[in-house]
C-alpha positions, 0 to 999 in steps of 0.5 A: 561093665559095659552095657552097649558098644560105643556107637550104640551109646552115642546114638542112644545119648543123642536121641535122649538129648534130642527128645528131652532137651529139644523136642519136649521143651520146645513143644511145651514152651511154644504154647505156654511160654509166659507161664513156663517163663514165669515159673522158671525165673528162679532157676534161670536167675540161679544159672545166670549168677553161677555161669556169669564168671565163665560166660562173661569172659567168653562173651568178651573174647568172642566180641573182640574176635568177631566184632559186632553182629550184623543180624538179618538183612533183607532185600526189598523183595524179601521185605515185600514177601514178609509183609505179604505173609503177615497180611495172609496170616492176618497179623496186619491189616490191608491198609498197613500192608499197602502202606508198608509195601508202598514204603518199600517200593518208594525208592523205585518210584519216579515222579512220573509214576505218581503224578496226575496228568494236568488234564485230570486235575481240577483247579479253583479260581480264587 
């Protein structure tokens, strides 16, 4: 016998999968990732062995279809903003942030930007 209509069943199944398959696991694992990972390693290895015959051919097929993954590519301004965010959250120190920002901006520098005028230098007669 049918308990619900098709639309109600889809919505209910989606909500249950979202709550128990996404939200709760992420909430628990984000704060205790090492603990959860260490205690779940046996089940992960089990599924790696069981799913290998299915996953490996799919992986090889996708690699042939899409070639290599390009990953994330950032512009200079995005990298500078990323360094600023890490500095603001105290993930890197001020000297590190200054050095990274200087390295990112290095391509835009000219000799005139970094040279010291001759009237401001000191020379020793040897």
